[in-house]
PDB file of N, CA, C and O in Angstrom:
ATOM      1  N   MET A   1      -3.223  56.573  28.726  1.00  0.00           N
ATOM      2  CA  MET A   1      -3.893  56.885  27.471  1.00  0.00           C
ATOM      3  C   MET A   1      -3.050  57.900  26.703  1.00  0.00           C
ATOM      4  O   MET A   1      -2.420  58.771  27.303  1.00  0.00           O
ATOM      5  N   ILE A   2      -3.039  57.789  25.399  1.00  0.00           N
ATOM      6  CA  ILE A   2      -2.187  58.643  24.558  1.00  0.00           C
ATOM      7  C   ILE A   2      -2.571  60.121  24.654  1.00  0.00           C
ATOM      8  O   ILE A   2      -1.709  60.988  24.511  1.00  0.00           O
ATOM      9  N   LYS A   3      -3.841  60.418  24.892  1.00  0.00           N
ATOM     10  CA  LYS A   3      -4.261  61.823  25.002  1.00  0.00           C
ATOM     11  C   LYS A   3      -3.615  62.500  26.206  1.00  0.00           C
ATOM     12  O   LYS A   3      -3.436  63.718  26.213  1.00  0.00           O
ATOM     13  N   ASP A   4      -3.268  61.721  27.213  1.00  0.00           N
ATOM     14  CA  ASP A   4      -2.611  62.283  28.382  1.00  0.00           C
ATOM     15  C   ASP A   4      -1.191  62.730  28.059  1.00  0.00           C
ATOM     16  O   ASP A   4      -0.653  63.613  28.727  1.00  0.00           O
ATOM     17  N   ILE A   5      -0.582  62.132  27.042  1.00  0.00           N
ATOM     18  CA  ILE A   5       0.812  62.415  26.714  1.00  0.00           C
ATOM     19  C   ILE A   5       0.938  63.549  25.700  1.00  0.00           C
ATOM     20  O   ILE A   5       1.766  64.443  25.873  1.00  0.00           O
ATOM     21  N   VAL A   6       0.129  63.521  24.651  1.00  0.00           N
ATOM     22  CA  VAL A   6       0.197  64.532  23.595  1.00  0.00           C
ATOM     23  C   VAL A   6      -1.197  65.049  23.298  1.00  0.00           C
ATOM     24  O   VAL A   6      -2.193  64.423  23.658  1.00  0.00           O
ATOM     25  N   ASN A   7      -1.260  66.193  22.640  1.00  0.00           N
ATOM     26  CA  ASN A   7      -2.574  66.743  22.330  1.00  0.00           C
ATOM     27  C   ASN A   7      -3.196  66.035  21.126  1.00  0.00           C
ATOM     28  O   ASN A   7      -2.502  65.355  20.371  1.00  0.00           O
ATOM     29  N   GLU A   8      -4.477  66.197  20.957  1.00  0.00           N
ATOM     30  CA  GLU A   8      -5.229  65.508  19.909  1.00  0.00           C
ATOM     31  C   GLU A   8      -4.740  65.875  18.511  1.00  0.00           C
ATOM     32  O   GLU A   8      -4.708  65.015  17.630  1.00  0.00           O
ATOM     33  N   GLU A   9      -4.362  67.121  18.290  1.00  0.00           N
ATOM     34  CA  GLU A   9      -3.879  67.552  16.976  1.00  0.00           C
ATOM     35  C   GLU A   9      -2.602  66.810  16.592  1.00  0.00           C
ATOM     36  O   GLU A   9      -2.440  66.399  15.443  1.00  0.00           O
ATOM     37  N   ALA A  10      -1.714  66.642  17.537  1.00  0.00           N
ATOM     38  CA  ALA A  10      -0.464  65.917  17.268  1.00  0.00           C
ATOM     39  C   ALA A  10      -0.749  64.460  16.933  1.00  0.00           C
ATOM     40  O   ALA A  10      -0.096  63.886  16.061  1.00  0.00           O
ATOM     41  N   VAL A  11      -1.702  63.865  17.607  1.00  0.00           N
ATOM     42  CA  VAL A  11      -2.071  62.473  17.331  1.00  0.00           C
ATOM     43  C   VAL A  11      -2.639  62.360  15.930  1.00  0.00           C
ATOM     44  O   VAL A  11      -2.270  61.449  15.188  1.00  0.00           O
ATOM     45  N   CYS A  12      -3.527  63.262  15.553  1.00  0.00           N
ATOM     46  CA  CYS A  12      -4.122  63.231  14.213  1.00  0.00           C
ATOM     47  C   CYS A  12      -3.054  63.405  13.136  1.00  0.00           C
ATOM     48  O   CYS A  12      -3.107  62.738  12.104  1.00  0.00           O
ATOM     49  N   GLN A  13      -2.098  64.283  13.361  1.00  0.00           N
ATOM     50  CA  GLN A  13      -1.027  64.499  12.395  1.00  0.00           C
ATOM     51  C   GLN A  13      -0.180  63.239  12.271  1.00  0.00           C
ATOM     52  O   GLN A  13       0.197  62.856  11.164  1.00  0.00           O
ATOM     53  N   TYR A  14       0.119  62.603  13.373  1.00  0.00           N
ATOM     54  CA  TYR A  14       0.919  61.377  13.369  1.00  0.00           C
ATOM     55  C   TYR A  14       0.199  60.265  12.615  1.00  0.00           C
ATOM     56  O   TYR A  14       0.814  59.547  11.826  1.00  0.00           O
ATOM     57  N   LEU A  15      -1.088  60.123  12.852  1.00  0.00           N
ATOM     58  CA  LEU A  15      -1.851  59.052  12.216  1.00  0.00           C
ATOM     59  C   LEU A  15      -2.127  59.315  10.743  1.00  0.00           C
ATOM     60  O   LEU A  15      -2.390  58.373   9.996  1.00  0.00           O
ATOM     61  N   SER A  16      -2.077  60.562  10.308  1.00  0.00           N
ATOM     62  CA  SER A  16      -2.374  60.869   8.911  1.00  0.00           C
ATOM     63  C   SER A  16      -1.134  60.848   8.019  1.00  0.00           C
ATOM     64  O   SER A  16      -1.257  60.879   6.794  1.00  0.00           O
ATOM     65  N   ASP A  17       0.049  60.795   8.609  1.00  0.00           N
ATOM     66  CA  ASP A  17       1.289  60.775   7.828  1.00  0.00           C
ATOM     67  C   ASP A  17       1.840  59.355   7.762  1.00  0.00           C
ATOM     68  O   ASP A  17       2.498  58.886   8.691  1.00  0.00           O
ATOM     69  N   TRP A  18       1.564  58.684   6.656  1.00  0.00           N
ATOM     70  CA  TRP A  18       1.994  57.298   6.485  1.00  0.00           C
ATOM     71  C   TRP A  18       3.214  57.210   5.574  1.00  0.00           C
ATOM     72  O   TRP A  18       3.496  56.140   5.036  1.00  0.00           O
ATOM     73  N   ALA A  19       3.937  58.300   5.391  1.00  0.00           N
ATOM     74  CA  ALA A  19       5.060  58.334   4.457  1.00  0.00           C
ATOM     75  C   ALA A  19       6.144  57.318   4.808  1.00  0.00           C
ATOM     76  O   ALA A  19       6.769  56.747   3.915  1.00  0.00           O
ATOM     77  N   ARG A  20       6.367  57.093   6.079  1.00  0.00           N
ATOM     78  CA  ARG A  20       7.415  56.158   6.498  1.00  0.00           C
ATOM     79  C   ARG A  20       6.863  54.818   6.965  1.00  0.00           C
ATOM     80  O   ARG A  20       7.590  54.016   7.552  1.00  0.00           O
ATOM     81  N   LEU A  21       5.613  54.577   6.714  1.00  0.00           N
ATOM     82  CA  LEU A  21       4.979  53.331   7.135  1.00  0.00           C
ATOM     83  C   LEU A  21       5.566  52.157   6.366  1.00  0.00           C
ATOM     84  O   LEU A  21       5.587  52.163   5.135  1.00  0.00           O
ATOM     85  N   LEU A  22       6.037  51.166   7.081  1.00  0.00           N
ATOM     86  CA  LEU A  22       6.595  49.974   6.448  1.00  0.00           C
ATOM     87  C   LEU A  22       5.589  48.831   6.419  1.00  0.00           C
ATOM     88  O   LEU A  22       5.507  48.100   5.433  1.00  0.00           O
ATOM     89  N   TYR A  23       4.827  48.674   7.492  1.00  0.00           N
ATOM     90  CA  TYR A  23       3.864  47.587   7.600  1.00  0.00           C
ATOM     91  C   TYR A  23       2.563  48.121   8.184  1.00  0.00           C
ATOM     92  O   TYR A  23       2.565  48.989   9.056  1.00  0.00           O
ATOM     93  N   LEU A  24       1.468  47.593   7.693  1.00  0.00           N
ATOM     94  CA  LEU A  24       0.161  47.912   8.256  1.00  0.00           C
ATOM     95  C   LEU A  24      -0.533  46.595   8.557  1.00  0.00           C
ATOM     96  O   LEU A  24      -0.800  45.803   7.653  1.00  0.00           O
ATOM     97  N   VAL A  25      -0.820  46.368   9.816  1.00  0.00           N
ATOM     98  CA  VAL A  25      -1.476  45.136  10.240  1.00  0.00           C
ATOM     99  C   VAL A  25      -2.891  45.491  10.660  1.00  0.00           C
ATOM    100  O   VAL A  25      -3.101  46.317  11.549  1.00  0.00           O
ATOM    101  N   ILE A  26      -3.850  44.863  10.016  1.00  0.00           N
ATOM    102  CA  ILE A  26      -5.252  45.079  10.365  1.00  0.00           C
ATOM    103  C   ILE A  26      -5.798  43.755  10.868  1.00  0.00           C
ATOM    104  O   ILE A  26      -5.979  42.812  10.097  1.00  0.00           O
ATOM    105  N   ASP A  27      -6.056  43.692  12.152  1.00  0.00           N
ATOM    106  CA  ASP A  27      -6.557  42.474  12.778  1.00  0.00           C
ATOM    107  C   ASP A  27      -8.027  42.270  12.419  1.00  0.00           C
ATOM    108  O   ASP A  27      -8.779  43.233  12.270  1.00  0.00           O
ATOM    109  N   GLU A  28      -8.418  41.034  12.285  1.00  0.00           N
ATOM    110  CA  GLU A  28      -9.805  40.644  11.996  1.00  0.00           C
ATOM    111  C   GLU A  28     -10.272  41.080  10.615  1.00  0.00           C
ATOM    112  O   GLU A  28     -11.475  41.229  10.399  1.00  0.00           O
ATOM    113  N   THR A  29      -9.363  41.287   9.680  1.00  0.00           N
ATOM    114  CA  THR A  29      -9.738  41.685   8.325  1.00  0.00           C
ATOM    115  C   THR A  29     -10.641  40.656   7.677  1.00  0.00           C
ATOM    116  O   THR A  29     -11.594  41.006   6.981  1.00  0.00           O
ATOM    117  N   ASN A  30     -10.341  39.384   7.907  1.00  0.00           N
ATOM    118  CA  ASN A  30     -11.174  38.333   7.317  1.00  0.00           C
ATOM    119  C   ASN A  30     -12.628  38.450   7.763  1.00  0.00           C
ATOM    120  O   ASN A  30     -13.534  38.198   6.969  1.00  0.00           O
ATOM    121  N   ARG A  31     -12.862  38.819   8.992  1.00  0.00           N
ATOM    122  CA  ARG A  31     -14.235  38.971   9.482  1.00  0.00           C
ATOM    123  C   ARG A  31     -14.911  40.180   8.857  1.00  0.00           C
ATOM    124  O   ARG A  31     -16.111  40.154   8.583  1.00  0.00           O
ATOM    125  N   MET A  32     -14.139  41.244   8.629  1.00  0.00           N
ATOM    126  CA  MET A  32     -14.703  42.434   7.990  1.00  0.00           C
ATOM    127  C   MET A  32     -15.179  42.101   6.583  1.00  0.00           C
ATOM    128  O   MET A  32     -16.256  42.529   6.168  1.00  0.00           O
ATOM    129  N   VAL A  33     -14.375  41.338   5.853  1.00  0.00           N
ATOM    130  CA  VAL A  33     -14.722  40.978   4.479  1.00  0.00           C
ATOM    131  C   VAL A  33     -15.898  40.009   4.466  1.00  0.00           C
ATOM    132  O   VAL A  33     -16.797  40.139   3.635  1.00  0.00           O
ATOM    133  N   GLU A  34     -15.903  39.037   5.379  1.00  0.00           N
ATOM    134  CA  GLU A  34     -16.980  38.050   5.440  1.00  0.00           C
ATOM    135  C   GLU A  34     -18.331  38.698   5.716  1.00  0.00           C
ATOM    136  O   GLU A  34     -19.347  38.265   5.171  1.00  0.00           O
ATOM    137  N   LYS A  35     -18.355  39.698   6.531  1.00  0.00           N
ATOM    138  CA  LYS A  35     -19.613  40.323   6.931  1.00  0.00           C
ATOM    139  C   LYS A  35     -20.057  41.425   5.981  1.00  0.00           C
ATOM    140  O   LYS A  35     -21.027  42.130   6.257  1.00  0.00           O
ATOM    141  N   GLY A  36     -19.349  41.578   4.859  1.00  0.00           N
ATOM    142  CA  GLY A  36     -19.768  42.565   3.872  1.00  0.00           C
ATOM    143  C   GLY A  36     -19.345  43.988   4.170  1.00  0.00           C
ATOM    144  O   GLY A  36     -19.967  44.934   3.685  1.00  0.00           O
ATOM    145  N   HIS A  37     -18.305  44.153   4.952  1.00  0.00           N
ATOM    146  CA  HIS A  37     -17.824  45.493   5.294  1.00  0.00           C
ATOM    147  C   HIS A  37     -16.585  45.860   4.487  1.00  0.00           C
ATOM    148  O   HIS A  37     -15.773  46.669   4.937  1.00  0.00           O
ATOM    149  N   PHE A  38     -16.430  45.279   3.305  1.00  0.00           N
ATOM    150  CA  PHE A  38     -15.233  45.523   2.505  1.00  0.00           C
ATOM    151  C   PHE A  38     -15.081  46.993   2.145  1.00  0.00           C
ATOM    152  O   PHE A  38     -13.961  47.500   2.095  1.00  0.00           O
ATOM    153  N   HIS A  39     -16.188  47.685   1.895  1.00  0.00           N
ATOM    154  CA  HIS A  39     -16.093  49.112   1.559  1.00  0.00           C
ATOM    155  C   HIS A  39     -15.492  49.908   2.712  1.00  0.00           C
ATOM    156  O   HIS A  39     -14.789  50.891   2.475  1.00  0.00           O
ATOM    157  N   LYS A  40     -15.750  49.509   3.949  1.00  0.00           N
ATOM    158  CA  LYS A  40     -15.152  50.188   5.099  1.00  0.00           C
ATOM    159  C   LYS A  40     -13.648  49.943   5.141  1.00  0.00           C
ATOM    160  O   LYS A  40     -12.876  50.840   5.480  1.00  0.00           O
ATOM    161  N   LEU A  41     -13.236  48.731   4.795  1.00  0.00           N
ATOM    162  CA  LEU A  41     -11.813  48.418   4.750  1.00  0.00           C
ATOM    163  C   LEU A  41     -11.120  49.242   3.674  1.00  0.00           C
ATOM    164  O   LEU A  41     -10.009  49.728   3.886  1.00  0.00           O
ATOM    165  N   LYS A  42     -11.760  49.402   2.528  1.00  0.00           N
ATOM    166  CA  LYS A  42     -11.192  50.231   1.457  1.00  0.00           C
ATOM    167  C   LYS A  42     -11.024  51.671   1.922  1.00  0.00           C
ATOM    168  O   LYS A  42     -10.023  52.314   1.606  1.00  0.00           O
ATOM    169  N   ASP A  43     -11.998  52.180   2.673  1.00  0.00           N
ATOM    170  CA  ASP A  43     -11.907  53.548   3.191  1.00  0.00           C
ATOM    171  C   ASP A  43     -10.740  53.694   4.166  1.00  0.00           C
ATOM    172  O   ASP A  43     -10.062  54.722   4.175  1.00  0.00           O
ATOM    173  N   ILE A  44     -10.506  52.679   4.978  1.00  0.00           N
ATOM    174  CA  ILE A  44      -9.402  52.715   5.932  1.00  0.00           C
ATOM    175  C   ILE A  44      -8.077  52.784   5.198  1.00  0.00           C
ATOM    176  O   ILE A  44      -7.175  53.514   5.609  1.00  0.00           O
ATOM    177  N   LEU A  45      -7.954  52.034   4.120  1.00  0.00           N
ATOM    178  CA  LEU A  45      -6.694  51.956   3.391  1.00  0.00           C
ATOM    179  C   LEU A  45      -6.444  53.148   2.475  1.00  0.00           C
ATOM    180  O   LEU A  45      -5.326  53.315   1.989  1.00  0.00           O
ATOM    181  N   LYS A  46      -7.446  53.977   2.226  1.00  0.00           N
ATOM    182  CA  LYS A  46      -7.265  55.169   1.381  1.00  0.00           C
ATOM    183  C   LYS A  46      -6.459  56.126   2.132  1.00  0.00           C
ATOM    184  O   LYS A  46      -6.168  57.213   1.633  1.00  0.00           O
TER     185      LYS A  46
END
């Protein structure tokens, strides 16, 4: 598990810095949109 390797603060910092992000793959996006959870998807992408 990743928490065993690094502390939680480092993980949060890594996940919040998308400056060098080239690709973002979100699995099951079609199901999220079909079930009316599009607003949650928008929040993820903000």
